[in-house]
C-alpha positions as CSV (number, residue, x, y, z in Angstrom):
1,L,-1.9,45.8,-25.4
2,G,-1.9,47.7,-22.0
3,L,0.9,47.9,-19.7
4,V,0.3,47.7,-16.0
5,G,2.9,47.2,-13.2
6,G,4.2,48.8,-10.4
7,V,5.6,53.2,-10.0
8,G,9.0,52.8,-11.8
9,S,8.4,49.0,-12.9
10,G,9.5,49.9,-16.1
11,K,6.6,49.9,-18.3
12,S,7.7,52.7,-20.2
13,F,10.9,51.0,-20.8
14,F,8.8,48.0,-22.0
15,S,6.8,49.7,-24.4
16,Q,10.0,51.2,-25.7
17,A,11.8,48.2,-26.1
18,L,8.7,47.2,-28.2
19,S,8.6,49.5,-30.1
20,S,12.7,49.5,-31.5
21,K,11.1,45.5,-32.8
22,Y,7.9,46.0,-33.9
23,A,5.9,48.6,-35.4
24,V,4.1,49.8,-32.6
25,A,2.3,53.1,-31.9
26,I,2.4,53.5,-27.8
27,I,-0.1,55.9,-26.2
28,D,1.7,57.4,-22.5
29,A,-1.6,58.2,-20.5
30,D,0.7,60.2,-18.0
31,A,2.2,62.7,-20.8
32,I,-1.5,62.5,-22.2
33,G,-2.4,63.8,-18.0
34,H,0.3,66.6,-18.5
35,R,-1.2,67.7,-21.5
36,V,-4.7,67.6,-19.6
37,L,-3.6,69.6,-16.7
38,Q,-2.6,72.5,-19.3
39,E,-6.1,72.6,-21.3
40,P,-7.6,75.8,-19.4
41,V,-11.1,74.1,-18.4
42,V,-9.3,71.7,-16.9
43,I,-6.8,74.4,-14.8
44,E,-10.2,76.3,-14.5
45,E,-12.0,73.1,-12.5
46,I,-9.1,72.5,-10.5
47,R,-8.5,76.0,-9.2
48,Q,-12.6,75.8,-8.5
49,T,-11.9,72.9,-6.6
50,F,-8.7,72.6,-4.6
51,G,-8.7,77.3,-4.8
52,P,-5.8,79.2,-6.5
53,D,-3.1,78.0,-4.4
54,V,-2.4,75.1,-6.8
55,L,-1.9,77.1,-8.9
56,L,1.8,78.1,-10.2
57,P,2.3,82.8,-11.2
58,S,1.9,81.4,-14.7
59,G,-1.4,80.5,-14.6
60,Q,-0.7,76.7,-14.8
61,V,-0.9,74.3,-12.6
62,D,1.4,73.5,-10.0
63,R,1.6,69.7,-10.0
64,K,3.9,69.0,-6.8
65,K,1.2,71.3,-4.8
66,V,-2.0,69.0,-6.2
67,G,0.9,66.1,-6.4
68,A,0.9,66.4,-2.0
69,L,-2.8,66.7,-2.1
70,V,-3.7,63.3,-3.6
71,F,-1.5,61.1,-3.2
72,G,-1.4,59.6,0.2
73,T,-4.1,56.9,2.3
74,V,-5.6,59.3,4.7
75,P,-9.2,60.2,4.1
76,E,-8.5,63.3,2.7
77,A,-6.2,62.7,-0.1
78,R,-8.3,59.8,-0.8
79,Q,-10.8,62.6,-1.5
80,A,-9.1,64.8,-3.3
81,R,-8.3,62.3,-6.0
82,Q,-11.4,61.3,-6.3
83,Q,-12.1,65.3,-7.4
84,L,-8.9,65.3,-8.8
85,E,-9.6,62.2,-11.5
86,A,-13.3,63.1,-11.8
87,I,-12.2,66.0,-13.3
88,V,-8.9,65.0,-15.8
89,H,-9.9,61.0,-16.2
90,P,-12.9,62.0,-19.2
91,R,-10.8,64.0,-21.2
92,I,-7.7,61.4,-20.4
93,M,-9.9,59.0,-21.9
94,T,-11.2,61.0,-24.5
95,H,-7.4,61.3,-25.9
96,I,-6.5,57.7,-25.1
97,Q,-9.3,57.1,-27.6
98,A,-9.0,59.4,-29.8
99,Q,-5.2,57.9,-30.3
100,I,-6.4,54.5,-30.4
101,A,-8.4,55.1,-33.2
102,A,-5.7,57.2,-35.1
103,A,-2.5,54.3,-34.9
104,Q,-5.6,51.7,-35.9
105,S,-6.1,53.3,-38.9
106,Q,-2.6,53.4,-39.7
107,P,-1.9,49.9,-41.8
108,E,1.8,50.2,-40.6
109,F,1.0,49.3,-36.9
110,Q,1.4,46.0,-35.8
111,A,-0.2,47.1,-32.3
112,V,-1.2,49.6,-30.2
113,I,0.6,50.1,-26.5
114,L,-1.4,51.6,-23.9
115,D,0.9,52.5,-21.1
116,A,-1.1,53.5,-17.6
117,A,-0.8,53.0,-14.6
118,I,-3.8,53.5,-13.8
119,L,-4.9,51.1,-16.2
120,L,-7.0,48.9,-14.1
121,E,-8.3,51.6,-11.8
122,T,-10.0,53.5,-14.6
123,G,-11.5,51.1,-16.3
124,W,-9.1,52.0,-19.5
125,R,-8.4,48.3,-19.7
126,N,-11.7,47.8,-21.6
127,E,-9.5,49.6,-24.3
128,C,-7.5,46.9,-24.4
129,D,-7.5,43.4,-25.8
130,V,-4.5,42.1,-23.5
131,I,-3.2,43.2,-20.3
132,V,0.9,42.4,-19.4
133,F,1.7,43.1,-15.9
134,I,5.7,44.7,-16.0
135,D,6.7,42.9,-12.6
136,T,9.6,44.2,-11.0
137,P,11.6,44.1,-7.6
138,A,10.5,46.9,-4.8
139,A,14.2,47.8,-4.3
140,Q,14.6,48.5,-8.5
141,R,11.6,50.5,-8.9
142,L,12.5,52.9,-5.9
143,S,16.1,53.2,-7.1
144,R,14.5,53.9,-10.6
145,V,12.6,56.7,-9.5
146,E,14.7,58.2,-7.1
147,Q,17.3,58.4,-9.9
148,S,14.7,59.2,-12.8
149,R,12.1,61.4,-10.6
150,G,14.1,62.7,-7.7
151,W,11.7,61.4,-5.2
152,T,12.1,60.4,-2.3
153,R,10.8,57.2,-0.7
154,A,8.1,58.8,1.0
155,Q,7.0,60.1,-2.0
156,W,6.9,56.9,-4.2
157,E,5.2,55.2,-0.9
158,R,2.5,57.6,-1.2
159,R,2.2,57.3,-5.4
160,E,2.4,53.3,-4.4
161,A,0.0,53.6,-2.2
162,S,-2.7,55.6,-3.8
163,Q,-2.5,53.2,-6.7
164,M,-4.3,49.4,-6.5
165,P,-2.0,46.8,-4.7
166,L,0.4,45.3,-6.8
167,E,-1.0,41.6,-5.8
168,L,-4.8,42.5,-7.5
169,K,-2.4,44.1,-10.3
170,R,-0.6,41.5,-11.2
171,Q,-3.6,38.7,-11.0
């Protein structure tokens, strides 16, 4: 079961609610992406692509600096996002497939939920039998990310603009 929706739509909340009623395995693509950004080979590729300024003094990827480069609609942001995606998406997909296989091998699970904001954009939907669109009003989504993530409206809008339009996801 693949979950899609706008930024702050409640995909993770929905998957957690399902897991409280049913035996489901939840695969959180955002969490996988965060772990992938800690892999030494990924850090090095990001450093080579974007320069040493996108790394923290600890040598880890500075997600805020990378986010400032890749989120938005200007051509430079689109190009930077494509470069980042070429580095991380294949690795995320490998982890997703491994977690799906592991969950499917455990008979106690009735279903596997793939919570991935960019499920449709990446082709990860091919791993799913069913796609569910979480439809939440924009004002509510903005309020959620302001409270839970400390984002500004501008940050939320840049993230939204970097994903497939909601109308296409809804279809």
